[in-house]
Each structure stands twice: as structure tokens, then as C-alpha cells.
N, C-alpha and C positions, 0 to 999 in steps of 0.2 A: 427415900421409899421406905415405906414398913414392915411389910412383909412383901413376899413372894411367891408363889407354888406352884410345880412344876407339872403341866396336864399329860398324858400317854397322848394328848392328840391340839393341833391346835383349838384357841377356846374360842367361840363359836359365840357365846353371848354372855354378859355380866351383869349382876343385880346387887345392890346395897338396899336396907334398908333405911332407916327415916334417921335412928342415932346413930347407922354406922357398926350395929351391932352382929349382924347375921349379910354375909355374903352368899351370892347365889354364883355358879357357873355352868355353862352348860356347851361339854365339847362337839367337835365334831366323831366322833364313835357314842354321841348317847350317852355320853355320866353326866347325868344330873347332878352338882357336889354340891357342899353349905361350908358357907366358914363361918367362926364368929370374928370377932372383932381387931382381932389380934393373931388372925389367920390362920386358924388351928382348927381343921378339917374336925364336920358334926356330923353327917352320911354324906352315903352316896345313892344315888340312882341311875341304873338302867333304863334310860326312854329309849325302846326302837323307835323307825320310823323316821326318812329322808334328815338331812344332816341338819338343815336350819330349822330347825322345829322352833319355834315361839314358846316365849318363857318372859313371867310377871310375878315382882314379890309386892305383896303387900308394902303399908308402906311403913308400918307393925310391926315387919318378920312373922307375922303368926301363919300367913298362909303365902304359898310358892304353885303357881300356876305353871303347868306349860300343854303345847299341842303340838300334838301329830297329826302326819295323815291316817297313822297307820292306828296308832294308840287312840286318836279323838284328845279330849280335853282329862287330863288327870291335876288330881289339888292334893297338895301335902303338907303336913300341918310344919312349924316350927322344929317340931325332934323328927322331920321325914317320915312318919306318918302320914300311910294315905286317908285320908280328908272322903275322896268323891271323886268318882270319875265316870265319865261317857262319852260313844262315839262323838266323834264332829262332822257334821256334813260333808263332803267331799268339796263344795261347790264355794265353802268361807277361805277365804285368804288371810284377809286380816281381824282382829279383834281389839279391844278396848273399852275400858268402863270406867265409870266412875267415880268416887269416891265413895257415894252411900251406896252407889249400885242403881241405880234408878236412872240412869243411859246406857246402855249399851251401843255402842259402834261396832259395824263393821263394812268390808270389804269382799263385797258377792260375785261370784258368773251369773248371768251375762256381767262385766263391769259393772259396779255401782257401789254407793257410797249407803248404806243404809242407818237405820237409829230402831231400837229398841227399847222398852220398859223393861224393867226389873222384873215381870212375871214371861217376858217374852214376847211380845207383841210389837207387833211392826209398827214404829212411829212412820216413819215416809221411806222415802227408796229415790236416788236420783239418779241416771245413766253417770257414766268418769267416760273420757275420750284415753285409749291410749290401751296396750295390752298387760301393764298392771298396775295394781295400787299398791300403796300403806295407809293407814288413818289413825288419828291417838283423837282422845275426850280433853280437856283437860281435866283434874280430878273434884274441879266445882262442877262440871257438865255445861258450863257460859261458855265454852270454845270449842269448835272440834275441826281437825286441818286434814288434811287426806294431799297426798304426792303420789300424779296418776302421772303414767310415762309408761315405759321403753325400760326394761332392766334386764336386758337380757343380757346384754358387754359394758366390759367395762369398761374408761368411768363411763356411772351409768346416770338418768337423771330425769325430773318429768315437770312437769307444773306444780307450784303450791297452793292449793286451794284455802279456805277457810273460814269456816259454817256456823252458822248460827246451832242453836240446841232443837229449833223449829223446822230443819231445813232452810233454813234460806242461803245461798252465798254471799260471804258481807266481804270480801273478797282477797286478789293477787297477788301475791307475791312475785313483786318487781326486783330482778335479781340480770346479772348482766349475760347469763347463760342460764343453761334446764337447774333447777333445787336438786342436788343429789343429796339432802339428807335435813332432819328437823322433829322441835321440839318444843312444848307446848308449857311453862310454866303452869303451877299448881290454880291459876283464881286467872289461865288464860293474858294475864296482862302482857306478858310478854312472849313473840315467840323467836326463834331461832334457829334461823338456816344456813346451813353450807349449799356450797356453788360449783360448779365446772368450771367456773369463771376464777374460779382459788382465793374467792373471799369467801369471810364471817358474817353472814347479816344477822341484827336484831329488830324484832318491830312489834310496836306495840299494838292495842286489840283491835283501833279501828285499824291495821295496817301503814302506821305509818312509818318507816326509815329510821331508828331511832340512832343508829352506828354501823359500818362496815370495818374488813380489818382482810389485807391483803395476807393471806398465806402463800405458803409455797408448795402448794401441790392443789389439784383438789380437790374439795371434802368429802370425806367419805361419811364421819358419823359426829354429830351436835346434837348437846343434849343442853335443857337447863334444870339450874338445880328447881327443886319443889318451891321453893319460899323466892325466885328470880335473884338470889345475890350472885351468880353463878354460870357463868354462859362455858362448854366447853366442847372442843373441837378435835376430831383428830383427820387427820390426812392422808392420802395416800401414797404410795410406795416409793414415789421420788422424794418424798419427805423424810416420812412414817414421824410426825412429831402430835404430840398432841398439845394445846393449847388453853391457858383459862383466862378467862375474862371477870371484871365484874359487872354488873349492871350497864355501867356509861362506856364500857367497852373498852377499860385503863388493864392491860395486858401485866396478871398476875401473876404466870406461868409460860416457863415452854419446856416443854422436857422429850429427848428423841424416843421411841418405844424402842428402836430397833428390832426392829421385828412388822409383819406389817397387820395393822390394828384390828382384828375382827372384832368387835365389840366395846362400851364401852361408857359409863354410867357415872351416880355422882352420888351424895349423898344426900337426905333433901336440906340440910344448913349448907350443904355446901365446901363440909367439911377436910371429905374426903372423895378423892377420883379413883372410880375404879378400871381397870384396863384386862383384857385382856386380846395377848399378840398370837400371831403365827408361829415366833421359833418355841410354842407352848409351853408359855406364863402367863400368870395371873396376875399383876404387879397393883397398887394401892400407894395412891400420892398425895402426900397435902397440900390440897385446894394449892393455901394461902404461902408456900415456901419461897424465897425470894434465890 
């Protein structure tokens, strides 16, 4: 373990920039905090609104964005200075953006998947089944993934669909049970998914299953490093473990979280894993330690 920070409340969200020089965490009390690569706290900002506010960190670490129901969207720079902010629409459930900002994907009410260009013009919209959904887009904008289902109770899951940026549904992930978590590599070549059947799955961009791994509990979080060199998964309260795999599914790491896993992130090069746990700790792992 490289370092640990004890927060004043459970850590609900965590992210790390591409070179690992900036780590950002969001606590259940609304504290947005930034740390350098050695774990020194750089700044902290109180963000009002619901506990599960959304948070994103740019690959270069120059922009930190948060989105919550009450304040809407706020953007900070690496030093914690407020860059801009605007109220968010009440019907916006999820938001993701490509690296060049030309493709923005959102989940809206009534439940639907929508795409917008960089100027906010709507390109297309398609309805989704279920009571909730969350979506992401690959960094290069080539692939959109959305998980739709009922997320009101734990363990929770739904149907994972993959779409083209033009609005065509390409494939649906085939897992033993509902999909509970997912992530997409920067170039869209690898899609990882965790399932209620206690397995971690990896698919290529065409939907072909590349490998699967049996874990000790349902898979609460799944992350793919931007370069697709590392797949990381965190399991539920029965096991509370962090798994790390190379692109071909070979197990590289298993680490006990010792607390319910609340958030999971990786550095772009797959060297670092950042974990926020329910025991009020944030810790960073070397992904390739044996």
C-alpha cells in the first residue's frame, strides 16, 4: 500500500489522473478533496446536495467536475479554483463526455439514452427499459455503453447495451445473470462487466467474450485502465476484495478491502488502483504487486 487517508465519512467516489499525480475523492458528507501522488491533501471543497453526487477528473488532472441535484455542475482546476458552474436539469441522471468534447452522452427522464454534440445540440435519443440507467462513452468516442435496470435494492443489476456514436445498438452483453457494473477502455477495444452471478467478464468491441473469472461475491465495481492493460473489480460485502487482471484475464492482484467498497478507479497506465472504502479510508495499491 502506498498511502491511506482517513476521511470524516464514507468515501463515495474516487478518481485518479493519467499519470497518478492527482487523486480526487468525494465523501458522503459532500467533501470533495484532492491529493497529490504521495497522498498529501492539496485542497478540499464542500459540495452540497445528495450523497451520491457524480464526479469526474480529466485525464491530465487539470479539471475536476462534480454534478449534484442542488448545485448542478461545477468545475474546478487542479489547484481547486472554481472555473465555472451552472444549474443542472432535474431530469439529467447520468453524464459522460469523450476526450475531445465532441460527443456528450446522457441518461434522461423519461428513461432514455441521448447523445449531444459539443455545442449541446441533441443528435439522437432512444428509450431504455427499467427504472434507472447510467452510461459512459469511450475516450475516443467510438463506443457508448449503458446499463439499464432497477437499482433500488442491493445487490442490483440490469442489461448492459453497447451503442455506436450514431445511435445504433450494436450488442447486448451476455452474462449468467444481470450485469452490476461495467467499464470501457479509452479506445473502446475492451468492455469489462461485473455480474450478480459472481463473475467478471471481458468483451471486445464487437461483443465477443474474451474471458471470465469467478469471484467470491457479486461484483460491485469494475474498471478498465484507459490503455486496456488492466481490469480491476471490487466485490460485495460477503468478500470485500479487490481483483486486478491483465488484458488477457490473468490474475495479477487480490487485496482485502476490509470495509465495504464504495468507489474504485485506476490510473491511465494501469499502475495504480484507488479504492474508497466504507471504513472511512482511501487507499492506493500497486496494481502489479505480487
